[in-house]
N, CA, C and O atoms as a GROMACS GRO file, in nm:
protein
  260
    1MET      N    1   3.879  -2.156  12.497
    1MET     CA    2   3.740  -2.133  12.463
    1MET      C    3   3.732  -2.048  12.337
    1MET      O    4   3.806  -1.951  12.323
    2ALA      N    5   3.645  -2.085  12.247
    2ALA     CA    6   3.629  -2.013  12.122
    2ALA      C    7   3.562  -1.877  12.145
    2ALA      O    8   3.490  -1.857  12.242
    3ASP      N    9   3.590  -1.786  12.053
    3ASP     CA   10   3.524  -1.657  12.059
    3ASP      C   11   3.375  -1.674  12.035
    3ASP      O   12   3.331  -1.771  11.973
    4ILE      N   13   3.298  -1.579  12.086
    4ILE     CA   14   3.153  -1.579  12.066
    4ILE      C   15   3.124  -1.529  11.925
    4ILE      O   16   3.182  -1.429  11.880
    5SER      N   17   3.036  -1.599  11.856
    5SER     CA   18   2.998  -1.555  11.721
    5SER      C   19   2.856  -1.499  11.723
    5SER      O   20   2.779  -1.528  11.815
    6PRO      N   21   2.822  -1.419  11.624
    6PRO     CA   22   2.683  -1.370  11.615
    6PRO      C   23   2.581  -1.483  11.610
    6PRO      O   24   2.470  -1.470  11.662
    7ILE      N   25   2.618  -1.594  11.549
    7ILE     CA   26   2.526  -1.708  11.542
    7ILE      C   27   2.503  -1.766  11.681
    7ILE      O   28   2.391  -1.807  11.713
    8ASP      N   29   2.608  -1.771  11.764
    8ASP     CA   30   2.593  -1.820  11.902
    8ASP      C   31   2.490  -1.735  11.977
    8ASP      O   32   2.405  -1.787  12.049
    9VAL      N   33   2.500  -1.604  11.958
    9VAL     CA   34   2.408  -1.512  12.026
    9VAL      C   35   2.266  -1.531  11.973
    9VAL      O   36   2.171  -1.535  12.051
   10GLN      N   37   2.251  -1.544  11.843
   10GLN     CA   38   2.118  -1.566  11.785
   10GLN      C   39   2.053  -1.693  11.838
   10GLN      O   40   1.935  -1.693  11.872
   11LYS      N   41   2.131  -1.800  11.845
   11LYS     CA   42   2.078  -1.926  11.897
   11LYS      C   43   2.041  -1.912  12.045
   11LYS      O   44   1.939  -1.964  12.088
   12ALA      N   45   2.124  -1.842  12.120
   12ALA     CA   46   2.100  -1.825  12.264
   12ALA      C   47   1.972  -1.747  12.290
   12ALA      O   48   1.905  -1.768  12.391
   13LEU      N   49   1.938  -1.657  12.198
   13LEU     CA   50   1.823  -1.569  12.220
   13LEU      C   51   1.699  -1.612  12.141
   13LEU      O   52   1.608  -1.533  12.118
   14LYS      N   53   1.697  -1.738  12.099
   14LYS     CA   54   1.581  -1.789  12.027
   14LYS      C   55   1.456  -1.774  12.114
   14LYS      O   56   1.453  -1.818  12.230
   15GLY      N   57   1.355  -1.712  12.057
   15GLY     CA   58   1.229  -1.693  12.130
   15GLY      C   59   1.224  -1.565  12.211
   15GLY      O   60   1.126  -1.543  12.283
   16ALA      N   61   1.325  -1.480  12.200
   16ALA     CA   62   1.327  -1.356  12.277
   16ALA      C   63   1.217  -1.262  12.231
   16ALA      O   64   1.186  -1.253  12.112
   17GLU      N   65   1.158  -1.192  12.326
   17GLU     CA   66   1.059  -1.090  12.297
   17GLU      C   67   1.117  -0.955  12.338
   17GLU      O   68   1.172  -0.940  12.447
   18TYR      N   69   1.104  -0.858  12.250
   18TYR     CA   70   1.161  -0.725  12.273
   18TYR      C   71   1.050  -0.623  12.290
   18TYR      O   72   0.942  -0.640  12.234
   19PRO      N   73   1.074  -0.515  12.366
   19PRO     CA   74   1.201  -0.485  12.435
   19PRO      C   75   1.226  -0.581  12.550
   19PRO      O   76   1.133  -0.638  12.607
   20ALA      N   77   1.354  -0.597  12.581
   20ALA     CA   78   1.396  -0.689  12.686
   20ALA      C   79   1.516  -0.633  12.760
   20ALA      O   80   1.597  -0.561  12.701
   21SER      N   81   1.526  -0.665  12.887
   21SER     CA   82   1.642  -0.621  12.966
   21SER      C   83   1.757  -0.719  12.947
   21SER      O   84   1.738  -0.831  12.900
   22SER      N   85   1.877  -0.674  12.983
   22SER     CA   86   1.993  -0.762  12.971
   22SER      C   87   1.977  -0.884  13.062
   22SER      O   88   2.019  -0.994  13.025
   23ASP      N   89   1.918  -0.867  13.179
   23ASP     CA   90   1.895  -0.981  13.269
   23ASP      C   91   1.797  -1.081  13.208
   23ASP      O   92   1.816  -1.203  13.217
   24ASP      N   93   1.690  -1.029  13.145
   24ASP     CA   94   1.594  -1.118  13.080
   24ASP      C   95   1.661  -1.199  12.970
   24ASP      O   96   1.638  -1.320  12.958
   25LEU      N   97   1.743  -1.132  12.889
   25LEU     CA   98   1.809  -1.201  12.779
   25LEU      C   99   1.912  -1.302  12.829
   25LEU      O  100   1.926  -1.410  12.772
   26ALA      N  101   1.984  -1.268  12.935
   26ALA     CA  102   2.081  -1.362  12.992
   26ALA      C  103   2.009  -1.486  13.047
   26ALA      O  104   2.057  -1.598  13.029
   27SER      N  105   1.896  -1.465  13.111
   27SER     CA  106   1.819  -1.579  13.164
   27SER      C  107   1.766  -1.666  13.050
   27SER      O  108   1.768  -1.789  13.060
   28LEU      N  109   1.719  -1.603  12.944
   28LEU     CA  110   1.672  -1.679  12.828
   28LEU      C  111   1.786  -1.759  12.766
   28LEU      O  112   1.768  -1.875  12.731
   29ALA      N  113   1.901  -1.695  12.753
   29ALA     CA  114   2.017  -1.764  12.696
   29ALA      C  115   2.053  -1.887  12.780
   29ALA      O  116   2.083  -1.993  12.725
   30GLU      N  117   2.049  -1.872  12.912
   30GLU     CA  118   2.077  -1.987  13.000
   30GLU      C  119   1.977  -2.099  12.976
   30GLU      O  120   2.015  -2.216  12.964
   31SER      N  121   1.849  -2.064  12.969
   31SER     CA  122   1.747  -2.168  12.950
   31SER      C  123   1.755  -2.231  12.812
   31SER      O  124   1.708  -2.343  12.791
   32ASN      N  125   1.813  -2.158  12.715
   32ASN     CA  126   1.833  -2.214  12.581
   32ASN      C  127   1.962  -2.293  12.570
   32ASN      O  128   1.997  -2.341  12.462
   33GLY      N  129   2.035  -2.308  12.682
   33GLY     CA  130   2.156  -2.389  12.683
   33GLY      C  131   2.279  -2.320  12.627
   33GLY      O  132   2.372  -2.387  12.582
   34ALA      N  133   2.280  -2.187  12.631
   34ALA     CA  134   2.393  -2.112  12.576
   34ALA      C  135   2.519  -2.134  12.659
   34ALA      O  136   2.513  -2.163  12.779
   35ASP      N  137   2.631  -2.119  12.593
   35ASP     CA  138   2.761  -2.126  12.660
   35ASP      C  139   2.768  -2.016  12.767
   35ASP      O  140   2.712  -1.908  12.750
   36ASP      N  141   2.839  -2.044  12.875
   36ASP     CA  142   2.852  -1.947  12.984
   36ASP      C  143   2.909  -1.814  12.937
   36ASP      O  144   2.874  -1.709  12.991
   37SER      N  145   2.998  -1.817  12.838
   37SER     CA  146   3.058  -1.693  12.790
   37SER      C  147   2.955  -1.603  12.723
   37SER      O  148   2.964  -1.481  12.733
   38VAL      N  149   2.857  -1.662  12.656
   38VAL     CA  150   2.750  -1.584  12.593
   38VAL      C  151   2.662  -1.521  12.702
   38VAL      O  152   2.629  -1.403  12.696
   39VAL      N  153   2.626  -1.601  12.801
   39VAL     CA  154   2.542  -1.552  12.910
   39VAL      C  155   2.611  -1.438  12.983
   39VAL      O  156   2.549  -1.335  13.011
   40GLU      N  157   2.739  -1.454  13.014
   40GLU     CA  158   2.814  -1.351  13.086
   40GLU      C  159   2.825  -1.224  13.003
   40GLU      O  160   2.814  -1.113  13.056
   41LYS      N  161   2.846  -1.238  12.874
   41LYS     CA  162   2.856  -1.121  12.786
   41LYS      C  163   2.725  -1.042  12.786
   41LYS      O  164   2.727  -0.919  12.788
   42LEU      N  165   2.614  -1.112  12.784
   42LEU     CA  166   2.484  -1.046  12.790
   42LEU      C  167   2.462  -0.978  12.924
   42LEU      O  168   2.414  -0.865  12.931
   43ARG      N  169   2.498  -1.048  13.032
   43ARG     CA  170   2.480  -0.993  13.166
   43ARG      C  171   2.566  -0.869  13.191
   43ARG      O  172   2.523  -0.776  13.258
   44SER      N  173   2.685  -0.870  13.136
   44SER     CA  174   2.780  -0.761  13.165
   44SER      C  175   2.766  -0.644  13.068
   44SER      O  176   2.842  -0.547  13.076
   45SER      N  177   2.670  -0.652  12.978
   45SER     CA  178   2.650  -0.544  12.881
   45SER      C  179   2.612  -0.415  12.952
   45SER      O  180   2.542  -0.416  13.054
   46ARG      N  181   2.658  -0.305  12.897
   46ARG     CA  182   2.624  -0.175  12.954
   46ARG      C  183   2.480  -0.134  12.923
   46ARG      O  184   2.424  -0.047  12.989
   47SER      N  185   2.421  -0.197  12.821
   47SER     CA  186   2.283  -0.166  12.786
   47SER      C  187   2.189  -0.227  12.888
   47SER      O  188   2.203  -0.344  12.924
   48LYS      N  189   2.094  -0.150  12.931
   48LYS     CA  190   1.995  -0.201  13.027
   48LYS      C  191   1.873  -0.256  12.956
   48LYS      O  192   1.804  -0.343  13.010
   49GLN      N  193   1.846  -0.207  12.836
   49GLN     CA  194   1.728  -0.250  12.761
   49GLN      C  195   1.763  -0.261  12.613
   49GLN      O  196   1.839  -0.180  12.559
   50TYR      N  197   1.706  -0.361  12.550
   50TYR     CA  198   1.727  -0.384  12.407
   50TYR      C  199   1.593  -0.376  12.336
   50TYR      O  200   1.493  -0.432  12.382
   51ASP      N  201   1.592  -0.305  12.223
   51ASP     CA  202   1.469  -0.293  12.144
   51ASP      C  203   1.457  -0.401  12.038
   51ASP      O  204   1.351  -0.417  11.979
   52GLY      N  205   1.564  -0.473  12.013
   52GLY     CA  206   1.561  -0.580  11.914
   52GLY      C  207   1.696  -0.646  11.900
   52GLY      O  208   1.793  -0.607  11.965
   53PRO      N  209   1.703  -0.747  11.814
   53PRO     CA  210   1.827  -0.822  11.796
   53PRO      C  211   1.945  -0.736  11.751
   53PRO      O  212   2.059  -0.763  11.790
   54ASP      N  213   1.920  -0.633  11.670
   54ASP     CA  214   2.029  -0.546  11.626
   54ASP      C  215   2.095  -0.476  11.744
   54ASP      O  216   2.217  -0.461  11.746
   55ASP      N  217   2.015  -0.434  11.841
   55ASP     CA  218   2.070  -0.370  11.962
   55ASP      C  219   2.160  -0.467  12.038
   55ASP      O  220   2.265  -0.427  12.089
   56VAL      N  221   2.119  -0.593  12.046
   56VAL     CA  222   2.198  -0.694  12.116
   56VAL      C  223   2.332  -0.713  12.044
   56VAL      O  224   2.437  -0.715  12.108
   57GLN      N  225   2.329  -0.727  11.912
   57GLN     CA  226   2.452  -0.747  11.835
   57GLN      C  227   2.548  -0.629  11.855
   57GLN      O  228   2.668  -0.649  11.872
   58LYS      N  229   2.495  -0.507  11.853
   58LYS     CA  230   2.580  -0.389  11.872
   58LYS      C  231   2.644  -0.388  12.011
   58LYS      O  232   2.761  -0.355  12.026
   59ALA      N  233   2.565  -0.426  12.112
   59ALA     CA  234   2.618  -0.426  12.248
   59ALA      C  235   2.723  -0.535  12.268
   59ALA      O  236   2.823  -0.512  12.337
   60VAL      N  237   2.703  -0.651  12.208
   60VAL     CA  238   2.794  -0.762  12.228
   60VAL      C  239   2.919  -0.750  12.141
   60VAL      O  240   3.030  -0.779  12.187
   61PHE      N  241   2.902  -0.706  12.017
   61PHE     CA  242   3.014  -0.706  11.922
   61PHE      C  243   3.065  -0.567  11.885
   61PHE      O  244   3.164  -0.555  11.814
   62GLY      N  245   2.997  -0.462  11.933
   62GLY     CA  246   3.038  -0.327  11.897
   62GLY      C  247   2.964  -0.279  11.774
   62GLY      O  248   2.910  -0.360  11.698
   63SER      N  249   2.962  -0.151  11.754
   63SER     CA  250   2.884  -0.093  11.645
   63SER      C  251   2.944  -0.120  11.508
   63SER      O  252   2.878  -0.099  11.406
   64GLY      N  253   3.068  -0.167  11.504
   64GLY     CA  254   3.132  -0.194  11.377
   64GLY      C  255   3.096  -0.326  11.315
   64GLY      O  256   3.138  -0.354  11.202
   65SER      N  257   3.019  -0.411  11.383
   65SER     CA  258   2.986  -0.544  11.332
   65SER      C  259   2.864  -0.541  11.244
   65SER      O  260   2.822  -0.645  11.192
   0.00000   0.00000   0.00000
């Protein structure tokens, strides 16, 4: 399985409204047809709430991305 890319996450979260919980974003990703690895990464994030796409990217890829 290929690594998750920032573009995969952006596509998975198309239409997201913030702030949003990790469960909300994982459910949205599922309904947008995201790969299971993207959904699981969102679900297993330590962040409980995201204020925007930048917060999601930091949680999924680390602050160095």
